[in-house]
C-alpha positions in Angstrom: -17.0 74.6 -167.1 -19.5 74.2 -170.0 -22.3 75.2 -167.7 -20.4 78.3 -166.6 -19.7 79.2 -170.2 -23.4 78.7 -171.1 -24.5 81.0 -168.2 -22.0 83.7 -169.2 -23.3 83.5 -172.8 -26.9 83.7 -171.8 -26.1 86.6 -169.4 -24.5 88.7 -172.2 -27.3 87.8 -174.6 -29.8 89.1 -172.1 -27.9 92.3 -171.7 -27.6 92.8 -175.4 -31.3 92.1 -176.0 -32.2 94.6 -173.2 -30.0 97.3 -174.8 -31.6 96.7 -178.2 -35.1 97.2 -176.6 -34.0 100.4 -174.9 -32.5 101.7 -178.1 -35.7 101.0 -180.1 -37.7 102.7 -177.3 -35.4 105.7 -177.4 -35.8 106.2 -181.2 -39.6 105.7 -180.9 -39.9 108.3 -178.1 -37.7 110.7 -180.1 -40.0 110.3 -183.2 -37.3 108.7 -185.3 -39.6 106.0 -186.6 -37.4 104.6 -189.3 -34.7 103.6 -186.8 -37.3 102.5 -184.3 -38.9 100.3 -186.9 -35.7 98.5 -187.6 -35.1 98.0 -183.9 -38.6 96.6 -183.3 -38.5 94.4 -186.4 -35.3 92.7 -185.0 -36.9 92.3 -181.6 -40.0 90.8 -183.1 -38.0 88.3 -185.1 -36.3 87.2 -181.8 -39.6 87.0 -179.9 -42.4 86.6 -182.5 -45.2 86.2 -179.9 -44.5 89.5 -178.2 -47.6 91.7 -178.7 -45.9 94.9 -177.7 -43.1 94.5 -180.3 -45.7 93.7 -183.0 -47.8 96.8 -182.1 -44.8 99.1 -182.1 -43.7 97.8 -185.4 -47.1 98.4 -186.9 -47.2 101.9 -185.4 -43.8 102.7 -187.0 -45.1 101.6 -190.4 -48.2 103.8 -190.0 -46.2 106.8 -188.8 -44.0 106.4 -191.9 -47.2 106.0 -194.1 -46.1 102.5 -195.1 -49.7 101.2 -194.9 -49.2 98.3 -197.3 -46.4 96.9 -195.1 -48.5 97.4 -192.1 -51.5 95.6 -193.7 -49.3 92.7 -194.8 -47.8 92.3 -191.3 -51.3 92.5 -189.6 -52.8 90.0 -192.0 -50.0 87.5 -191.5 -50.4 87.8 -187.7 -54.2 87.4 -188.0 -53.6 84.1 -189.9 -51.1 83.0 -187.3 -53.0 83.9 -184.1 -56.6 84.5 -185.2 -57.1 87.0 -182.3 -60.1 89.4 -182.5 -58.0 92.5 -181.4 -55.8 92.1 -184.5 -58.9 92.8 -186.6 -59.1 96.2 -184.8 -55.5 96.9 -185.8 -56.4 96.0 -189.4 -59.4 98.2 -189.4 -57.5 101.1 -187.9 -54.9 100.7 -190.7 -57.7 101.2 -193.2 -59.1 104.1 -191.3 -55.8 105.9 -191.4 -56.0 105.6 -195.2 -59.6 107.1 -195.2 -61.1 103.7 -196.2 -63.9 103.9 -193.7 -66.0 101.1 -195.2 -63.2 98.5 -194.8 -62.4 99.8 -191.4 -66.0 99.5 -190.2 -66.1 95.9 -191.6 -63.1 94.9 -189.6 -64.4 96.5 -186.4 -67.7 94.6 -186.9 -65.8 91.4 -187.4 -64.0 92.0 -184.1 -67.3 92.5 -182.3 -68.7 89.4 -184.0 -65.9 87.4 -182.5 -67.0 88.7 -179.1 -70.5 87.3 -179.9 -68.8 83.9 -180.2 -66.4 84.2 -177.3 -67.2 87.0 -174.8 -63.8 86.9 -173.2 -62.3 88.4 -176.4 -63.8 91.7 -175.1 -60.9 92.5 -172.9 -58.3 92.7 -175.7 -60.8 94.1 -178.3 -62.2 96.9 -176.0 -58.7 97.8 -174.9 -57.5 98.2 -178.5 -60.5 100.4 -179.4 -59.9 102.6 -176.3 -56.2 103.0 -177.1 -57.2 104.3 -180.5 -59.9 106.5 -179.0 -62.6 104.5 -180.9 -65.0 105.0 -177.9 -68.3 104.1 -179.6 -66.8 100.8 -180.8 -65.4 100.1 -177.3 -68.9 100.6 -175.9 -70.3 98.2 -178.5 -67.7 95.7 -177.5 -68.6 95.8 -173.8 -72.3 95.6 -174.6 -71.8 92.6 -176.9 -69.9 90.8 -174.2 -72.6 91.5 -171.5 -75.3 90.3 -174.0 -73.3 87.1 -174.6 -72.6 86.5 -170.9 -74.9 88.4 -168.6 -72.7 87.6 -165.6 -70.0 89.9 -167.0 -70.2 93.5 -165.7 -68.6 96.4 -167.5 -70.6 99.3 -166.0 -67.5 101.0 -164.7 -65.8 100.9 -168.1 -68.9 102.0 -169.8 -69.4 104.9 -167.4 -66.0 106.2 -168.2 -66.6 105.9 -171.9 -69.9 107.8 -171.6 -68.0 110.5 -169.7 -65.4 110.8 -172.5 -68.1 110.9 -175.1 -69.8 113.8 -173.2 -72.9 111.9 -172.4 -72.9 112.9 -168.8 -76.5 111.8 -167.9 -75.7 108.3 -169.2 -72.4 108.3 -167.4 -74.1 109.3 -164.1 -76.9 106.7 -164.4 -74.4 103.9 -165.3 -72.1 104.8 -162.4 -74.9 105.1 -159.8 -76.5 101.8 -161.0 -73.1 100.1 -160.6 -72.5 101.6 -157.2 -75.8 100.4 -155.9 -75.3 96.9 -157.5 -71.7 96.6 -156.2 -71.2 98.9 -153.2 -67.6 97.8 -153.0 -66.9 99.8 -156.1 -68.4 103.0 -154.7 -65.0 104.6 -153.7 -63.6 104.1 -157.2 -66.8 105.5 -158.7 -66.9 108.5 -156.4 -63.3 109.2 -157.2 -64.1 109.4 -160.9 -67.2 111.6 -160.4 -65.1 113.9 -158.1 -62.8 114.6 -161.1 -65.8 115.8 -163.1 -67.1 117.8 -160.2 -63.8 119.7 -159.9 -63.7 120.7 -163.5 -62.6 117.9 -165.8 -66.2 117.6 -167.0 -68.8 120.2 -168.1 -69.9 122.9 -165.7 -73.4 121.3 -165.4 -72.1 117.9 -164.2 -72.7 118.6 -160.5 -76.2 119.8 -161.3 -77.0 116.6 -163.2 -75.5 114.4 -160.5 -77.5 116.3 -157.8 -80.7 115.8 -159.7 -80.1 112.1 -160.3 -79.4 111.5 -156.6 -82.4 113.6 -155.4 -84.6 111.5 -157.6 -83.2 108.3 -156.3 -83.7 109.5 -152.7 -87.3 110.4 -153.4 -88.1 107.2 -155.2 -86.4 104.7 -152.8 -86.4 104.2 -149.1 -82.9 102.7 -149.2 -80.5 104.8 -147.1 -77.8 104.0 -149.6 -79.0 107.0 -151.6 -79.1 109.3 -148.6 -75.5 108.4 -148.0 -74.6 109.1 -151.6 -76.4 112.4 -151.5 -74.6 113.3 -148.3 -71.3 112.5 -149.9 -72.2 114.7 -152.9 -73.1 117.7 -150.6 -69.8 117.2 -148.8 -67.9 117.5 -152.1 -69.8 120.7 -152.7 -69.1 121.9 -149.2 -72.8 122.2 -148.6 -72.5 120.8 -145.1 -76.0 121.8 -143.8 -77.6 119.8 -146.7 -75.3 116.9 -146.0 -76.4 117.1 -142.3 -80.1 116.8 -143.4 -79.2 113.5 -145.2 -77.2 112.2 -142.2 -80.0 113.0 -139.8 -82.4 111.1 -142.1 -80.0 108.1 -142.1 -79.7 108.2 -138.3 -83.4 108.3 -137.7 -84.0 105.3 -139.9 -80.9 103.4 -138.8 -80.1 104.3 -135.2 -76.6 102.9 -134.9 -73.9 105.5 -134.5 -73.4 109.2 -134.8 -69.7 108.9 -135.7 -70.4 109.9 -139.3 -72.3 113.0 -138.1 -69.3 113.9 -135.9 -67.0 113.5 -138.8 -69.3 115.9 -140.8 -68.9 118.4 -138.0 -65.2 118.2 -138.3 -65.3 118.8 -142.0 -67.5 121.8 -141.4 -65.0 123.2 -138.9 -62.1 122.7 -141.3 -64.0 124.7 -144.0 -64.9 127.4 -141.5 -68.7 126.6 -141.6 -68.9 127.0 -137.8 -72.6 127.7 -137.8 -73.4 124.3 -139.4 -70.7 122.6 -137.2 -72.4 123.9 -134.0 -75.8 122.7 -135.2 -74.4 119.3 -135.9 -72.6 119.0 -132.6 -75.6 120.2 -130.6 -77.5 117.4 -132.3 -74.9 114.9 -131.2 -75.0 116.1 -127.6 -78.8 115.7 -127.6 -78.9 112.3 -129.1 -75.8 110.4 -128.2 -74.9 108.4 -125.1 -71.5 107.4 -126.4 -69.0 108.9 -124.0 -66.3 109.1 -126.7 -68.5 110.9 -129.1 -69.8 113.2 -126.4 -66.3 114.2 -125.4 -65.4 114.7 -129.1 -68.4 116.9 -129.6 -67.6 119.0 -126.5 -64.0 119.3 -127.6 -64.9 120.7 -131.0 -67.5 123.1 -129.5 -65.0 124.5 -126.9 -62.3 124.9 -129.5 -64.7 126.9 -131.7 -65.6 129.1 -128.8 -61.9 129.8 -128.1 -61.2 130.6 -131.7 -63.9 133.3 -131.8 -63.3 134.5 -128.2 -62.5 138.0 -127.2 -61.0 138.8 -123.7 -64.3 139.4 -122.1 -65.3 135.7 -123.0 -62.2 134.2 -121.3 -63.5 133.7 -117.8 -66.6 131.9 -119.0 -64.6 129.7 -121.3 -62.1 128.8 -118.5 -65.0 127.9 -116.2 -66.5 125.7 -118.9 -63.2 123.9 -119.4 -62.9 123.2 -115.7 -66.5 121.9 -115.6 -65.9 119.6 -118.6 -62.7 118.2 -117.0 -64.6 117.7 -113.8 -67.2 115.8 -115.7 -64.8 113.6 -117.7 -62.0 113.5 -115.0 -58.2 113.8 -115.5 -57.5 110.5 -117.4 -55.9 109.6 -120.7 -59.5 109.5 -122.1 -59.9 113.3 -121.6 -56.3 114.2 -122.8 -57.6 116.3 -125.7 -59.5 118.6 -123.3 -56.5 118.8 -120.9 -54.3 120.1 -123.7 -56.9 122.5 -124.9 -57.1 123.9 -121.4 -53.3 124.2 -121.2 -53.1 126.0 -124.5 -55.9 128.4 -123.5 -54.3 129.2 -120.2 -51.0 129.9 -121.8 -51.9 131.7 -125.0 -55.2 133.4 -124.0 -54.9 133.9 -120.2 -51.1 134.5 -120.5 -50.3 132.1 -117.6 -47.7 129.8 -119.0 -46.6 128.5 -115.6 -50.1 127.3 -114.8 -50.3 125.8 -118.3 -47.1 123.9 -117.8 -48.4 122.5 -114.5 -51.5 121.1 -116.4 -49.3 119.6 -119.1 -46.8 118.0 -116.6 -49.8 116.5 -114.7 -50.9 114.9 -118.0 -47.4 113.5 -118.6 -47.8 111.5 -115.3 -50.8 109.6 -116.8 -50.4 106.2 -118.5 -50.2 107.4 -122.1 -49.4 105.8 -125.4 -46.3 107.0 -127.4 -48.6 109.0 -129.6 -50.4 110.6 -126.6 -47.0 111.4 -125.0 -45.9 113.1 -128.3 -49.1 115.2 -128.2 -48.3 116.3 -124.6 -44.7 117.1 -125.4 -45.8 119.1 -128.4 -48.0 121.3 -126.2 -45.2 121.7 -123.7 -42.8 122.7 -126.4 -45.4 125.2 -127.7 -45.6 126.8 -124.3 -41.8 127.0 -123.9 -41.8 128.7 -127.3 -44.4 131.1 -126.1 -42.1 132.0 -123.2 -39.2 132.6 -125.6 -37.4 129.6 -124.2 -36.3 128.5 -127.7 -33.8 125.9 -126.8 -36.2 124.0 -124.5 -38.8 124.1 -127.1 -36.4 122.7 -129.7 -35.4 119.9 -127.3 -39.0 118.7 -127.0 -39.7 119.0 -130.8 -36.6 116.9 -131.4 -37.8 114.3 -129.0 -41.1 114.0 -130.9 -39.2 113.7 -134.2 -37.1 110.8 -132.8 -40.0 109.1 -131.0 -42.4 109.0 -134.1 -40.1 109.0 -137.1 -41.8 109.5 -140.5 -45.2 110.0 -138.7 -47.3 113.1 -139.6 -46.9 114.3 -135.9 -43.1 114.1 -136.4 -43.4 116.2 -139.5 -45.5 118.8 -137.6 -42.8 118.8 -134.9 -40.1 119.4 -137.6 -42.1 122.3 -139.0 -42.5 123.9 -135.5 -38.8 123.4 -134.9 -38.0 125.2 -138.2 -40.4 128.0 -137.2 -38.6 128.3 -133.8 -35.3 128.8 -135.6 -37.0 131.4 -137.8 -38.5 133.2 -134.7 -35.0 133.4 -133.1 -33.6 134.8 -136.4 -31.5 131.7 -137.2 -32.5 132.1 -140.8 -29.8 129.9 -142.5 -30.8 126.9 -140.3 -34.5 127.6 -140.7 -34.1 127.8 -144.5 -32.4 124.4 -144.6 -35.3 122.8 -142.6 -38.0 124.5 -144.6 -36.4 123.3 -147.8 -36.5 119.7 -146.6 -40.1 120.0 -145.4 -41.3 121.3 -148.8 -41.5 117.7 -149.9 -43.4 116.5 -146.8 -46.2 114.0 -147.5 -48.7 116.1 -145.6 -49.8 118.8 -148.0 -50.5 121.5 -145.3 -47.0 121.1 -143.9 -45.5 121.2 -147.4 -47.4 124.3 -148.3 -46.5 126.0 -145.0 -42.8 125.1 -145.4 -42.8 126.4 -149.0 -44.3 129.7 -147.8 -41.6 130.3 -145.2 -38.8 129.0 -147.6 -39.8 131.7 -150.2 -40.2 134.3 -147.5 -36.6 133.8 -146.2 -35.0 133.1 -149.5 -36.6 136.1 -151.4 -35.9 138.6 -148.6 -32.3 137.4 -148.1 -31.6 137.9 -151.8 -33.1 141.3 -151.7 -31.4 142.3 -148.4 -28.3 140.4 -147.4 -28.3 142.0 -144.0 -31.8 140.5 -143.4 -32.8 143.6 -141.5 -36.4 143.7 -142.8 -36.8 139.9 -142.4 -35.7 140.1 -138.7 -38.4 142.7 -138.1 -40.9 140.6 -139.9 -40.0 137.5 -137.8 -40.7 139.5 -134.7 -44.2 140.3 -136.0 -44.8 136.6 -136.8 -43.6 135.7 -133.3 -46.1 138.2 -131.8 -48.8 136.5 -133.8 -47.7 133.1 -132.5 -48.0 134.5 -128.9 -51.6 135.7 -129.7 -50.5 139.3 -129.2 -52.4 140.5 -132.2 -52.4 144.3 -131.4 -48.6 144.3 -131.0 -48.2 142.3 -134.2 -50.3 144.8 -136.1 -48.2 147.7 -134.8 -45.0 145.7 -135.8 -46.2 145.0 -139.3 -47.4 148.6 -139.8 -43.9 149.8 -138.6 -42.3 147.5 -141.3 -44.5 149.1 -144.0 -43.2 152.6 -143.0 -39.5 151.6 -142.6 -39.3 149.4 -145.8 -41.8 150.9 -148.2 -41.3 149.7 -151.7 -38.9 146.9 -150.7 -39.3 143.1 -151.1 -40.9 142.7 -147.7 -43.8 145.0 -148.4 -46.3 142.7 -150.2 -46.0 139.8 -147.7 -46.3 142.3 -144.8 -49.6 143.5 -146.4 -50.8 140.0 -146.7 -50.0 139.2 -143.0 -51.8 142.3 -141.9 -54.8 141.4 -144.0 -55.0 137.9 -142.4 -54.7 139.4 -138.9 -57.5 141.9 -139.6 -59.6 139.0 -141.0 -59.0 137.0 -137.8 -60.2 140.0 -135.7 -63.2 140.5 -137.9 -62.1 143.9 -139.2 -62.9 143.1 -142.8 -62.6 146.6 -144.3 -59.0 146.9 -143.0 -58.2 143.4 -144.4 -59.6 144.4 -147.8 -57.6 147.6 -147.7 -54.3 145.5 -147.3 -55.3 143.1 -150.1 -56.3 145.9 -152.4 -52.8 147.5 -152.0 -51.3 144.2 -153.1 -53.6 144.0 -156.1 -52.9 147.6 -157.3 -49.2 148.0 -156.4 -47.9 144.4 -156.5 -49.9 142.8 -159.3 -46.8 141.1 -160.7 -45.8 139.5 -157.4 -46.3 136.0 -156.0 -49.0 137.1 -153.5 -51.4 138.5 -156.1 -53.6 135.3 -156.3 -53.9 135.2 -152.5 -54.9 138.8 -152.3 -57.6 138.2 -155.0 -58.9 135.0 -153.4 -58.9 136.3 -149.8 -60.7 139.5 -151.0 -63.3 137.4 -152.9 -63.9 135.2 -149.9 -64.5 138.2 -147.6 -67.0 139.7 -150.1 -68.7 136.4 -150.8 -68.8 134.8 -147.3 -68.4 137.5 -144.7 -69.9 140.7 -146.2 -72.5 138.8 -148.3 -71.8 140.9 -151.4 -71.3 138.3 -154.1 -71.4 140.9 -156.9 -68.0 142.2 -155.5 -66.6 138.7 -155.2 -67.4 137.5 -158.7 -64.9 139.6 -160.7 -62.1 138.7 -158.3 -62.7 135.0 -158.7 -62.8 135.6 -162.4 -59.4 137.2 -162.4 -57.9 134.1 -160.7 -59.5 131.9 -163.4 -58.1 133.9 -166.3 -54.8 135.1 -165.0 -53.6 132.6 -162.3 -54.3 129.0 -163.5 -51.4 127.7 -161.5 -52.7 129.1 -158.2 -53.5 126.6 -155.4 -56.8 128.5 -155.0 -57.8 128.0 -158.7 -60.1 125.0 -158.2 -61.9 126.7 -155.2 -62.2 130.0 -157.1 -63.7 128.2 -160.1 -66.3 126.4 -158.0 -67.3 129.7 -156.2 -67.4 131.6 -159.5 -69.6 129.0 -161.1 -72.0 129.1 -158.1 -72.2 132.8 -158.2 -72.8 132.7 -162.0 -75.7 130.3 -161.4 -74.2 127.1 -163.0 -75.2 124.9 -160.1 -78.7 126.1 -159.4 -81.4 123.4 -159.5 
């Protein structure tokens, strides 16, 4: 009975203590430092050794300008624990009172303690960094390394150099650390990527490029070629990355898998010229069947994406030849599915395509491969307007591969199927759920359709314009581009000035881009810019126009002011980072 009473007493004491801590934290966050001070004083009396309670109490004193009380409390704790980081607290208390000489003396004493015991650096440097005393934090790390040369704080020092604006020193420190401890490379590259995408000065990329080029020239170690290749990939300069990868391969003839991955990145960024050059190199130099199949797969997909009807026969013959070469096995499944999709969507022979897919289903496939085949079969059923059969297969994939990226893709396609068949209420519900998908592309796609349905339902409860628009989107899905263009142009005439107009212009622009009719695409985007400048599609119209001028028409002087408008007027745009990078390049910031 006594033990039970003791346990109950301890339990309620713990709850009470926890509530006191939460209350002190509440007042502190609220900025009511007088009440927070009382709370933390009581907590500190209960647990005197708690560093967090002590620091919060001192901070409350300082916020209330009670520097004498803070100094007394810090001095007492220094006598009691004799820890070097407490000297930092004392020095900072002097600094807040503009007594810089006493502050400096305390900081020097803290660093002197590191000279006696190098392990004091962890608490001391952390205290300096929390107070944004970056120069002192650097001195602390340097003192510790001098005392114990086996200690390594290059990563921490690199970050501090970056915060201090000493970018050259930051780069040299990070690169030295990466070479000395390659296991830290990913962490270092992550930090440098932040500066390359805008957290640092505009010249950071230029400085990093120069530093890496110098190391490549001075050293024969392929480590630096790999690093320079990584840099060029971040800059999306894939042809330059390929030069480095070729150099690595020639000196270390092991595998071409990194080069194939580089080709994939080039394709994703629509640098098909570089991708073709890379893949041709793989075909010439590799004997690895898997890499050869992968290279051929990428090449044929690029041909299909750029094909016009007169190219179809040659592509079909090439697909048949490749499948004859690699045979109908699970190994060549990717090629089989490409052939099925091409036959259905380009040659408009869905029955033949389904026969190819069903033949693939008879193979000994993994669950993941079966899902890929079912996805293609569902896509073909959707092409044929057999919506319910398509939904059935998409649902099977969702059940077979729960929480997998492929299952999310199937969910998105199922939502689009509901949208195509004008079941907007159900589609809206599905898109709303998919907005939070872990895959960014799926989440962005879902958000686009969610806004499309929601906005045009609010504007028109009959959803008449939306139904017409869904028909246009479905024609695009079927690869019937001419009919889709006619449908969207009809919408512009019927519903001029209504909610549906800007998104219709955007769709038309993307279709014209796909067909290589850039003047027509620019015309659609310009209408959005001039007539719908306050709408949600303005940043896309600006960015897509800039990209056409910059990358397709090779007239950068026309692109530059469009990128600039995104930077000044649309900081929340998903295209902001890319626009900034392109603008800086056109302005000449990254020239060597």
